[in-house]
Each structure stands twice: as C-alpha cells, then as structure tokens.
C-alpha positions as CSV (number, residue, x, y, z in Angstrom):
1,M,-63.6,-15.6,27.0
2,S,-60.1,-17.2,27.3
3,I,-60.7,-18.8,23.9
4,S,-61.6,-15.5,22.2
5,R,-58.4,-14.0,23.8
6,H,-56.1,-16.7,22.7
7,P,-55.4,-15.3,19.2
8,K,-54.8,-11.7,20.6
9,H,-52.3,-13.3,22.9
10,Q,-50.6,-15.0,20.2
11,S,-50.2,-11.9,18.2
12,R,-49.0,-10.0,21.0
13,R,-46.3,-12.6,21.4
14,M,-45.3,-12.6,17.7
15,V,-45.0,-8.8,17.7
16,A,-43.0,-8.8,20.7
17,L,-40.5,-11.5,19.3
18,A,-40.5,-9.4,16.2
19,I,-39.5,-6.2,18.2
20,A,-37.0,-8.2,20.2
21,L,-35.2,-9.5,17.0
22,L,-35.1,-6.4,15.4
23,I,-33.5,-4.6,18.4
24,G,-31.2,-7.5,19.0
25,A,-30.0,-7.2,15.2
26,A,-29.1,-3.7,15.7
27,P,-25.7,-4.4,17.4
28,L,-25.0,-7.0,14.6
29,I,-25.8,-4.8,11.8
30,S,-24.1,-1.6,13.3
31,G,-21.0,-3.7,14.4
32,L,-20.6,-4.9,11.0
33,L,-21.1,-1.6,9.4
34,V,-18.4,0.2,11.6
35,M,-16.0,-2.7,11.0
36,D,-16.3,-2.2,7.4
37,Y,-15.9,1.6,7.7
38,Q,-12.8,1.2,9.9
39,L,-11.2,-1.4,7.3
40,N,-11.8,1.1,4.7
41,K,-10.2,4.0,6.5
42,R,-7.4,2.0,7.6
43,L,-6.5,0.9,4.2
44,E,-6.9,4.2,2.5
45,Q,-4.6,5.8,5.3
46,S,-2.1,3.1,5.0
47,A,-2.0,3.6,1.4
48,K,-1.5,7.5,1.9
49,I,1.3,7.0,4.4
50,A,2.9,4.5,2.1
51,V,3.3,7.1,-0.5
52,D,5.2,9.5,1.6
53,E,7.4,6.9,3.2
54,A,8.3,5.5,-0.4
55,L,9.0,9.1,-1.6
56,F,11.3,9.9,1.3
57,T,12.9,6.2,1.0
58,F,13.8,6.5,-2.9
59,D,14.9,10.2,-2.5
60,R,17.3,9.1,0.0
61,L,18.6,6.3,-2.5
62,F,18.7,8.4,-5.3
63,D,20.5,11.0,-3.2
64,G,23.3,8.6,-2.5
65,L,23.8,8.1,-6.5
66,R,23.9,11.8,-6.9
67,A,26.6,12.1,-4.0
68,A,28.7,9.6,-5.8
69,A,28.3,11.5,-9.1
70,V,29.3,14.8,-7.6
71,L,32.3,13.1,-6.0
72,A,33.5,11.5,-9.5
73,L,32.5,14.8,-11.4
74,P,36.1,16.3,-11.1
75,S,37.5,13.4,-12.6
76,G,36.2,14.5,-16.1
77,T,39.3,16.7,-16.6
78,K,42.0,14.0,-16.2
79,P,43.1,11.4,-18.5
80,C,40.8,7.9,-18.2
81,Q,43.9,5.9,-17.2
82,D,44.6,8.3,-14.3
83,I,41.0,7.8,-12.9
84,Q,39.7,4.5,-13.7
85,N,41.3,2.8,-10.6
86,R,39.8,5.5,-8.5
87,L,36.3,5.3,-10.0
88,A,36.6,1.5,-9.4
89,A,37.5,2.1,-5.9
90,Q,34.6,4.4,-5.5
91,V,32.2,1.7,-6.5
92,A,33.9,-0.9,-4.4
93,G,33.6,1.2,-1.4
94,N,30.0,1.6,-1.9
95,P,27.5,-1.4,-2.0
96,R,24.6,0.5,-3.6
97,L,26.8,1.5,-6.3
98,Q,26.9,-0.6,-9.5
99,S,29.2,1.5,-11.8
100,L,30.3,5.1,-12.6
101,I,30.7,6.4,-15.9
102,V,32.4,9.7,-16.5
103,N,31.8,11.4,-20.0
104,Q,34.6,13.8,-20.5
105,G,33.2,15.3,-23.6
106,A,34.3,15.1,-27.3
107,G,33.6,11.2,-27.1
108,R,35.9,10.5,-24.2
109,I,34.4,8.0,-21.7
110,C,35.8,6.6,-18.8
111,R,34.1,3.6,-16.7
112,S,34.6,2.0,-13.7
113,M,34.0,-1.4,-15.3
114,E,34.5,-2.0,-19.0
115,T,31.3,-4.2,-19.6
116,M,29.3,-1.0,-18.7
117,E,27.9,0.9,-21.6
118,L,26.9,4.8,-21.4
119,P,23.1,4.7,-21.2
120,D,21.1,6.9,-23.6
121,F,19.3,9.8,-21.8
122,A,16.9,12.6,-23.0
123,P,18.1,16.1,-22.9
124,D,16.3,16.9,-19.7
125,Q,16.4,13.4,-18.2
126,T,18.4,12.8,-14.9
127,L,17.0,9.4,-14.0
128,R,16.2,6.3,-16.1
129,L,15.5,2.7,-15.8
130,I,18.0,0.3,-17.7
131,F,16.9,-3.4,-18.7
132,D,18.9,-6.1,-20.3
133,S,22.2,-4.2,-19.8
134,T,25.4,-6.1,-20.9
135,A,26.7,-5.8,-17.5
136,I,23.7,-7.4,-15.9
137,P,21.8,-9.7,-18.5
138,D,18.1,-9.8,-17.8
139,G,18.6,-7.5,-14.9
140,A,17.5,-4.1,-14.2
141,L,19.5,-1.0,-13.3
142,V,18.8,2.6,-12.1
143,A,20.9,5.4,-13.7
144,Y,21.2,8.9,-12.4
145,R,23.1,11.5,-14.7
146,L,24.7,14.7,-13.3
147,V,25.6,17.2,-16.0
148,N,28.2,19.9,-15.9
149,G,28.7,21.8,-19.0
150,D,30.2,19.3,-21.5
151,R,31.0,17.0,-18.9
152,S,28.7,14.3,-16.9
153,V,28.5,11.5,-14.6
154,V,26.2,8.7,-14.8
155,A,25.9,6.6,-11.5
156,T,24.0,3.4,-11.6
157,T,22.6,0.9,-8.7
158,Y,21.0,-2.2,-8.9
159,G,17.3,-2.6,-9.5
160,L,17.3,-5.2,-6.6
161,E,17.9,-2.1,-4.4
162,I,14.6,-0.8,-5.4
163,R,13.0,-4.2,-4.9
164,N,14.5,-4.5,-1.7
165,E,13.1,-1.2,-0.5
166,L,9.7,-2.0,-2.0
167,R,9.7,-5.3,-0.1
168,A,9.7,-3.7,3.1
169,F,6.3,-2.4,2.9
170,K,4.0,-5.0,4.3
171,N,0.4,-5.4,4.9
172,G,-0.4,-6.4,1.5
173,L,0.5,-3.1,-0.2
174,R,1.9,-3.1,-3.6
175,L,4.0,-0.3,-4.8
176,I,5.5,0.7,-8.1
177,V,8.4,3.1,-9.1
178,E,7.6,4.5,-12.4
179,I,10.6,6.4,-14.0
180,G,9.7,8.0,-17.5
181,D,7.3,5.6,-19.1
182,Q,9.2,2.6,-17.4
183,Y,8.4,1.1,-14.0
184,I,9.8,-1.5,-11.5
185,W,8.1,-3.2,-8.6
186,T,9.0,-6.3,-6.3
187,E,8.1,-9.2,-8.8
188,G,8.9,-7.7,-12.1
189,D,9.1,-4.3,-14.2
190,S,7.8,-2.8,-17.5
191,R,9.1,-5.7,-19.7
192,E,5.7,-7.5,-18.6
193,Q,2.9,-7.2,-20.7
194,I,0.3,-6.8,-17.9
195,R,0.8,-4.4,-14.8
196,P,0.2,-5.6,-11.4
197,S,-3.1,-5.2,-9.9
198,M,-3.4,-2.5,-7.6
199,S,-6.8,-1.1,-8.2
200,E,-7.9,-0.7,-4.5
201,F,-7.2,2.4,-2.8
202,L,-4.8,3.8,-5.3
203,E,-2.6,6.6,-4.3
204,G,0.1,8.2,-6.0
205,G,2.8,11.0,-5.6
206,V,5.7,12.4,-7.6
207,S,9.3,13.3,-6.3
208,K,10.1,16.9,-6.3
209,K,13.8,16.4,-6.3
210,Y,14.2,13.6,-9.2
211,G,10.7,13.4,-11.0
212,Y,9.9,9.8,-10.6
213,R,6.5,8.8,-9.4
214,I,5.2,6.3,-6.8
215,K,2.2,4.4,-7.0
216,V,0.4,2.3,-4.1
217,G,-2.6,0.2,-4.0
218,Y,-4.1,-3.1,-3.0
219,P,-4.6,-5.9,-5.5
220,Q,-8.3,-6.6,-6.8
221,G,-10.3,-8.4,-4.0
222,F,-7.9,-7.7,-1.2
223,T,-10.4,-5.6,0.6
224,A,-13.0,-8.3,0.4
225,A,-10.5,-10.9,1.8
226,E,-9.6,-8.4,4.7
227,A,-13.3,-7.8,5.3
228,R,-14.2,-11.8,5.3
229,Q,-11.3,-12.4,7.8
230,A,-12.3,-9.4,10.0
231,R,-16.0,-10.6,10.1
232,N,-15.1,-14.2,10.9
233,S,-13.2,-12.9,14.0
234,V,-15.8,-10.5,15.4
235,L,-19.0,-12.3,14.2
236,P,-19.4,-14.6,17.0
237,S,-19.1,-11.8,19.6
238,L,-21.6,-9.7,17.8
239,V,-24.1,-12.6,17.4
240,L,-23.7,-13.2,21.1
241,I,-24.3,-9.6,22.0
242,S,-27.4,-9.6,19.5
243,A,-28.8,-12.8,21.2
244,L,-28.4,-11.3,24.7
245,T,-30.0,-8.0,23.7
246,S,-33.0,-9.8,22.1
247,A,-33.3,-12.1,25.4
248,V,-33.4,-9.0,27.5
249,V,-35.8,-7.2,25.3
250,I,-38.2,-10.3,25.4
251,W,-38.0,-10.5,29.1
252,S,-38.8,-6.9,29.5
253,L,-41.8,-7.0,27.5
254,R,-43.0,-10.3,29.1
255,N,-42.6,-8.4,32.6
256,R,-44.2,-5.4,31.0
257,R,-47.2,-7.7,29.7
258,V,-47.6,-9.4,33.1
259,N,-47.6,-6.2,35.2
260,I,-50.2,-4.9,32.8
261,D,-52.4,-7.9,33.0
262,D,-52.1,-7.8,36.7
263,K,-53.3,-4.2,36.8
264,T,-56.1,-5.0,34.6
265,A,-57.1,-7.9,36.8
266,N,-57.1,-5.7,39.8
267,R,-59.2,-3.1,38.4
268,R,-62.0,-5.5,37.5
269,P,-65.0,-5.4,39.8
270,A,-65.6,-8.4,42.0
271,A,-68.3,-10.9,40.8
C-alpha cells in the first residue's frame, strides 16, 4: 500500500510547493508594480509642478525688466546727452540688467552702452531672444520692449540669468524657455541643430503675462534608469518577504496534511 501511495504523496508535495511559490511571489510582483506606479506618478507630478514654478520664476524675472523699462520711459522726451548717464547708472544699480535702450522716435536712440544695438521686434512682440549680439559675442540676451506711442524702451538681461534659474530645478528635470520660435535651456539654445531630449512626462505651459512658453520633461531613458535604481534598493526586501511567505505557506500546508492524515488514521477500524 505504501508503494502505491508514494506517487500520490509526491504529487501532493509538488502541488503544495507550486501553491507556496505562487502565493510567495505575490508580494514580490505586487511590490514591483506598486513601485513602478508610484515612480511614474512622482515623475509626472514633479513635471507638472515644475511648469507652474518656472512660470512664476520667469514672470518675476521679466517683471524686473518691465519695471526697469517703465522707470526709463520718461527719458524718451529728453536729449540723449542728458539721460545717457542716468540710464547707465540704472543698469549699474541692477545686476540683472544688461542694457537699456530708449527709442525717442524719429530715429533718435539713446543707449546705456554704445555697443548695444537696438533689437528688431515684430509689431506685437514684447519679448525676444537675441543671439550673437556685438555686446556679448557668442552669448544670449533676453530683451523686453515697452511701447508708449512713438517712444519705446528695450531692457535686456543676460541669457545666463535664464540658465541660472533653470539650473535650480533638480531631480533630472529638463526645462526649456521658448520665446517666439527660439528657445534657451541650461546647456544651449536654438542655435543648436538638435533640441535636448525631454520626451518622458513632457508638460508645458504659457505665460499669460509675457507669452513665452515653458516645456518640462525628462530625457529619454530616465524613467527606466530610475526604475532600475529603485528596484535594486527594494528587491532584497521583497525577495525576503516572498521567501518568508512561501515558507509559511509550505509549513501551513504540511501541518494541514499531517492533521488530515492523523484524522484518517484514527478513523480506520482496528485490524
């Protein structure tokens, strides 16, 4: 009888082992799925928050340019020789200002620095990027224009100011500031042939005050790299939990089988 029952016992043990492994794998699989879900939600939320923070940051920066232009606008009615020193002093007193240019109409232009040329603006354009200016060869400037009748003031700041603000955003995020059909980011600008990779969790927003656009995203492969790093940190714990779960299931099934066998033996009639 014991020989004939042996295959049956082997089959039971195999079924019990399979059940234990399946149940034990549940914490491992569910833990990895939850981790991936939380990672994706975190990255998505970070990108959305960064858009709002960037819009606030750059609105404030361009508010400073506008305030400088408003302050210089009354100078449009005075001779250039009377206001040039005042414009230069205003620029010297504001580290974020690169230059002020007052267009007094009829071709009369007064500058805080002689090497700075008057940028070209489209009729309805108030903000633009300037590349390769004679004042900063190979550099980038951002210009804001304030118009009042036939007079206007152009206030410029360094592209480095934009890049410094962008570098404040951490955690692998990449941000681009788009002004018209041009853009600037931490490592370059629209003079490059290839835009920076930021295809993962791409978000964007437009400034209601100045019309520039913010784009935020992660470079290609960033999510996979973050997931690998997260898995490496939690995998040992998940494997341990799965192993303990399997061991408890095996122990429970074995005890249950022993109890069933004991009850069966007790029910057999005595020989």
